[in-house]
Each structure stands twice: as C-alpha cells, then as structure tokens.
C-alpha positions in Angstrom: -63.9 -2.8 37.7 -64.3 -5.8 35.8 -68.1 -7.2 35.8 -69.6 -9.8 34.1 -66.6 -12.1 32.3 -68.6 -14.3 30.2 -65.7 -16.2 28.3 -63.2 -18.7 29.7 -60.6 -18.2 29.3 -60.2 -14.4 29.3 -56.6 -12.6 29.5 -56.3 -9.4 30.7 -53.2 -7.1 29.9 -52.5 -4.4 32.7 -49.8 -1.8 32.3 -47.2 0.1 34.6 -49.9 2.6 35.4 -52.2 -0.2 36.4 -54.2 0.2 33.3 -56.2 -2.4 30.9 -54.4 -2.1 27.8 -55.8 -5.2 26.2 -58.5 -7.9 27.0 -57.9 -11.3 25.0 -61.0 -13.5 25.5 -60.9 -17.4 24.0 -58.4 -20.1 23.3 -56.1 -19.8 20.5 -54.3 -23.2 20.9 -51.8 -24.9 18.2 -54.9 -26.8 17.1 -56.5 -23.6 15.8 -53.6 -23.9 13.1 -52.9 -20.5 11.6 -55.0 -18.6 14.2 -52.5 -19.8 16.7 -49.5 -18.4 14.6 -51.1 -14.9 14.1 -52.4 -14.8 18.1 -48.8 -16.0 18.8 -46.9 -13.4 16.9 -49.2 -10.8 17.7 -49.0 -11.6 21.6 -45.1 -11.3 21.3 -45.1 -8.2 19.6 -47.6 -6.7 22.4 -45.6 -7.6 25.1 -42.4 -6.6 24.1 -43.8 -3.2 23.5 -45.8 -3.3 27.0 -42.4 -3.9 28.6 -40.4 -1.2 26.8 -42.8 1.6 28.2 
C-alpha cells in the first residue's frame, strides 16, 4: 500500500507481476533543460525494458 504521497506529481511504475518497480517524484518538463533530456532518455529506456519482461 502506498501511504503519504507528499509530492506532486508522483508517477508509480508497476510491472506485470503487480510489483512497484520505480517511483518518480517531481516535474521534469522542457523548461528544466538538460534534466528533461536526461529524464526522457531514462524514462524511455526503463519503459522499453519493462515492456520486454
């Protein structure tokens, strides 16, 4: 159970076995510059890996 989510936005990634694999807290939009590029790359790689499982 997830209790006390104190930050917005919060993204929770759950795999096919219904296990929480990753929690991302905060915002990394285009205005954050290099953080946006880094987050986008990591996000796409993580999702690709998760979908292959």
